[in-house]
N, C-alpha and C positions, 0 to 999 in steps of 0.2 A: 233853838235852831242853829244859832251861830256856833255853839259848843259842839253840837252834833256834826256840823259841817267840817269843823277842824278835825274831829275824831276820824271821820271818814277819809279825809285827805291824808292824815297821818297813816291810817291803815293801808291806804292805796300805795303810798310811798314805800312802806315796809314790804308789801307784797312784791313791788317792782324791784326793790333791792334784793330780796331773796331770789327772785327769778333771775336777776343778773348774775348773782353768785352761783346759782345752779348751772346757768349756761356756761360761765367761765370754768367751773369745776368739770363739767362734762367735756368741754373742749380740751382742757389740760389732760384729762384721763385718756381721751382718744389720741391725743398727740403722743403721750407717754407710751401707750400700747403700740402705736405705729412705729415709734422710734425703737422700741424693743424688738419688734418683728424685723425691721430693717437691719438692726445691729446683729440679730441672731442669725438671719437667713441670707442677707444680701451683701451689705458692705459694712466695714467697721474701720474706724480711724485708729491709727497707731502713730506714735512719736518715736523717732530714732534717739536712743539714749547713749550709744557708744560709737566708736570709730571702726568697728569691725567690717563695715560695708563701704568704707571710703574707697574710691571717690564717687562711687555710684550714689551712695546715700551718706549725708553728713549729719552730725549731731545737730538736732534742732529741726530736721526735716519732718514734716507731718504727711502721712500717707493714707491713702484709701486702699483697703484690701478687699478684693472680691471673694466672698465666702461661698457663693453658690457654684463657682466654676468647677470645683472639685467635688461638688455634691454636699448634701446636708447630712450632718451627723445626728442620727435619731437614737434616743436611748433604747438600749436592749437590742440594737441592730448593729452588727459588726461592720458591714459595708455601707459606705455613704449612698444616699439615694438621690436621684435626679441630677447626677453629675454630668457636666458638659464634657469633661475629659479628665484624665489622670494627670498628675504633675509631670512635667517634661523637663529634660535636661536644659538648664539655663533659666528656668523659672526662679523668680525671687519669691520665696514663701515665708509666711509667718506661721510659727508652730509653738506649741507648748513645750518648754524645755524638758526633755526626757528625764533628767535627773530630779525633776520636781514632782514626779508622778505620785509619790507617797506623801506629799505635803497637802495641806488643806487648800481649797479652791483659791482663797485669797492670798496664799503664799506662792502660788505658781507664777512663773515668769514666762513671757512670750519672747522668743528669739526670732530673728530674721536673717536668713542666709540664702545662698543660691544653690539650686539643685545641681549636683555634679554626677552622681551615680544613681541609676534606676535599679529596680529589683532585678537581680541576676547579673548585673554588671560586675566586672572585676576592676578594682581601683588600686593603683599603686602610685607612690610619690617618690621620685628620685631626684635629689639635689634641687628641690623646689618645683620641678616639673611634674605635672599631673598626667597620669596615663590611664585611659579608660579602655578596657578590653584590648590592651597591648598597644594602643596608639596614643600618641601625645595629644592631650586635650588643651587647646588654646582658646582663651576667651579674652576679648579686648578689655573687659572690665577689671580683670585681675591686676593688682599692683603689689609690688614687693618693696616695702619702705626700709628694709634692713639691708638692702643691697645683696651681696653674695654671701653674707654671713648665714651659715646653716646651723640648725639646732634640732636635735631629737626628732620626735615624731612629726613635728611641724613641717620639716623639710625632707624627711626620709621616712616613709611609711611602707612596711611590707605589704605585699599583695593581699587584698581582702575581697571577699565576694559579698555583694549587697544581698541580704536575705529577702525573701518574698514579702511583699507589702511594706517594705522599708526603703529609705532613701539615704544617700550619702550627700551631705551638704557642706559647703565651705563659705566663708566670708570673702568678699572681693579684696579686702585688705588682708592678703594672705599671711603676712608676717605678724598680724595683730588681731587674729580672730580665734575665738574659742569655739571650735566646731567639731565635726565628725572625726577629725584626726585625733581628737583627745577623748571624746566621750561616746563615740559610736554612731549608730544610725538613728534616723527619725522614722517612727512608725506612722503609717498612713493615717491612723486614727487620731493623731494629735496635730495634724496639719489643719490650720484654721483657714487658710486662703492664700491667694496670690496677690502680692502688692503690684498695683498697676499705675498709680499716678501720685505725684507730689502736689498736694493742694495748698501747702503753706510751708515756709521755711524761715526760721528765725536764727540769726547769728547772735549768740549770747555775749560774744566778745565785743562786738561793735554796737550791740543793741539796735540792730536794724534788720528788716526783712531782707532775704536774698531774693530779690524780684526775679532774677533770671532763672530761678529754679521752680518757681510757682507755676503749676499747670503742666509740668513736664511729665511725660510718660516714663515709666521705669523699664529699662531694657535689661 
């Protein structure tokens, strides 16, 4: 009887351990599925790797991007579904770099820029000044860190018309941004969402958080 009692106790512990492992596994699977759904359809985190959006966004800023505001991209459907609205002038958007369209999924890069031109708009740049439909377009976020030095298409771009379903984008750091002035327009289908908040910021030079930037909305 003593041997039988130990065997039953051992068997009970084994079943309890298996039950705990199953419970943990199920919880992890559910959490992973929920995270995937949230990342795919609602919000996604991005990190700023370059200076093209300074001083609005700094290297080391971590952002949340609303993916549902412009609608969900569904396979085999050209237009987004359940969209709240279309991208508007001034929105800071994350999109798949157009020149990476022929690369594999894992080689494609995400860019972040500000929408300047909407479908049908006429865009021109003269001596650094941006003109939209014949009127000078001023935005307080734009900075010019090379002063009055002008160069090529960066500072002087002939008149272009934004095609249907496409957008003209620029970085806020106008003198140091690789954007629509150089490679063209952003198709509606590759826009992933609108950046709306900085949830974390890390200064790699001082090895300290930028506390004053955390929780700030992106204008």
